[in-house]
N, C-alpha and C positions, 0 to 999 in steps of 0.2 A: 331190132323193134325196139320201141321205149314203151313201159307203161306210164301213159299219162292220168288215167283215171283209172282205178281198182274197183268194183263192185263186190261187195260181200253178201253173197246169197246164204241163206242158213235156215233151217228149220231146227229149233233147239229149246225145247220146252222147258229143260232144266238149267239153262245157259251154259253147257261144257261148251258145245260144238261153235257158239258163238266167242267164248273167250279163245278158244283155237284160232278161229278166222282172225278176230282181232290181232294176236301175236303174228299171223303169217301177214298180215296187211303192215303191220309195222315195220317186217322185214322187206316189204317189196319198196317202201319209200315212195308211192306214189303221189302225186301233187294232189290229186282230188280223189275222194275217198266217198262212196255212197253205199246205203246198205238197203236189202231188200229182205225185211224177217217174213219168212214164210209161216211161223208159228202159229200167229194169231187166225182165228176162224174167219175174218174178214176179207182174208185173201184168198180165199175160195170163191169169191165173185170178181176177182181183179186177174189181168193179165200183163206180162212184162216184157218187154223187147229191150235187148242189149244189143249194142252196136258192134261189128267187126272191128274198129279202134280202142274199143275199151278192153279192160281185161277181167275177168271173173273170178272169184274165190268162192265156190261152192262146198257149203259143208252139210251132212245129215249124221245122225245118231246110227247107231247099228242096234237092232233089237233082234235077238238070237240068230245072226248071222245073215242080216237083211237088213235093205232101207224100210222103215214102217212104211204101207201102203199109203198112209195119208201125207207123208213126205213125198212119195213118188207122185202122187196126184197133183201136189200144189207144185213141184219141180216142173210138171208138165205144163205148168202156165207160163214157163218161161220161152222166149222165141229169142234164137241169136242168128248171126249171120257169119257162120265160121269164125267165131269170137273164141281167141284163147282162153283158158281156164285152167287154174289149180282145183284139183277135188280133194276133198277129204272128208275120211270117216272117223268118228270117235266112236270107241266101244269101251265097254265096263271091265276090262283087263283079264276077259276069258278069250275070245277070238273074233275076228271079226270076218271070218270067212267067204262070203260070195260078196259081202256089200259093197266092197269096193270096187268090183268088177261091175256089179250092178249099176252102181253111181256112173260109172265110164259110160256104160251104154246108154243110160238114160241121157246122160247129158249131151252126148253124141247126137241122140234120136231128134233132139230140141235145138240142134244147131252148133252147139260148142264144140270145139278142138282140145281135149285134154293134153297140156304138157308137161302135166307134173301130178302128182298124185301122195297122199300121205295117209298113215293109219295113226291117231293117237287113241290116247286112254283119258277116259273122262270119269268121274264117280258113278258107279252103277244106280240105274233106279230105284234096284231094290235095295240099297245101302242103307243100313240104320247104326245105330250105336251097338246094337247087340251083334248085328251081322254086317260088319263094316266091307266092302267091295271097293277097292279103288279111291278110298276114302280122301277127299280133299282134291283129287286130282281133275282137272289138269292144275299142278301147283308151279311153282316158280320155275323150277326145271324144265317142264314141261312148255311153258310158254318161251323159255328162251330158245328151246328147240324150234318151236313153232316158228318165232322170228327168224331164226338161222334158216330154216326152210325156206321161208319166204324170200330171205335173201340170196339164197341158190336159187329160185324161180326167176327172179330179177334178172340174175347173171345168164341164165339160159335163154330168156326171153332177148335179153341185150345181143346175144351172140345168134339168133336166127335171123336171117335175112328174108325170109318169105313163110308165109302159111305153109305153103305148098312143102316148104321142108322139113315140116313137123312130123317126124315119124311115130308110128302108133307105139302108146307105151303096153308093154307086158306088163300085166297085173295078176297076181294072184286069184283063185277062184273059179268055179265051176259053172257051166252052162250046160244043160238048164241050172236054175239056181236051186239051192236046197228049199225045201217045202216050208212055209211059213205054218207055225203052230198055232192053232187058234185055242184061245183060252175064254170062251165067252161067260158072260154074266159075272165079272170079277171087276170090281173097283175096290179103290180105298174108302173107309167109312169114316163118317164124323162122331167123334166121343160127346154126345149132347151134354155131357157134366162140364164141358170145358169150353165147347164153342160158343163164341159171344159175336156171330153172325158178321162179321168185319166184311166178309165177300172176297178174302185176297185169294181163296182157291179157286173161286169162279173166274176171277180176273186172270189167272194163268192158264187156265185149261185150253190148250189149243184145239179142243173139237167144241166147247161149248155144253159140255155135257152136264155142267155144274150148275145149278140155280139156288140164289139164296133169298127166301122171303121168310117168313118166321120159323122156316127150318130150313136145313141145306138138302137139296135133293139130286141125285146124280143119276143119269140115264147110263145104265150098265151096257147098254148097246153101242152107244158112243165112246166109251172110256177105251182108251188103248194102253193104260197102265203104264203111262210115262212118269207117274209119280211127282209130277210137278208141283200138285196141289198140296202133296205133303210135305214136301220140301219148302214149300212156301208160307206154310201157316205158322203165324209169330207165335203160338201158344201149343203145337204140338196137338192140335184137336184133330187132326188128318191123318189116319193111319191105315195100314195095310196090313189088315190081319186074314187075309183068307190064307188057309193052311196047306194050299197048292204053292202059293208065292213065298210063305216063309221057309216051305222046304227047299224050295229052289235058292232062296238067298243063303240059306244056309250052307248049302252044296258048294255055292258060288264063293264064299266067304272061306270056306275051310279048304277049298280045292285050289284057288287061285289068288294066294298070298303075295307070290314074288313079282316083284314089279315087273311090269313089260315095258320096254322102250317103244318111243314112236318109229313107225319105219317110213322110209322115204322111195319115192320111184320119180326119177326124174331122167 
């Protein structure tokens, strides 16, 4: 088999998963590349069909060892026809737990055949200057490894004679998946003395939880605490000050400083 067209599919509020997929796509060296960005709120009204003779690279972040529920909802808008795919999760240097297995099960449910899988590291959503967690990742080394992973996937696809010959990937994780820990009523806040109402936070919010008029309002019931708004604010007027989140960030920063390397399953 050959990869003529690669389709990059991702949910990536802070851009880390997107960067990893860009590296993988580079390694695939497909003649044609298309992108399906599931991050924006508008995709909730859309559906996507991917043909059998295409190749998909599908990525999502890890939130507390799971694929975030909103990403699951949007990934279910994909429809494939035994389309081969490489799947990827990106986590904040602690652990990806059941997320890779969950993503594999999910893409199979909508018609893909996972031929390879990877777990990469990206800067944690809760990372700050005070509490750095995988700060700056994916970095140059990560992106080189993503490219190399793509090249390995391309080599494997080239050696496959038929989709029926693709063996099931043995992946780490448990089923039933670990429970999702709910933290209702928490969202970043605005520092009114700094905010200039530029609207950058509302633009990047994947759930349309933020509205900007004469002030900035956040619907906490919609916030998934991805912190895209915090990381995109050009004047640092958007911050996460909830004591529970800060405590978690301090623990992560203190306990998971050792650099973890990507893992591949091919």
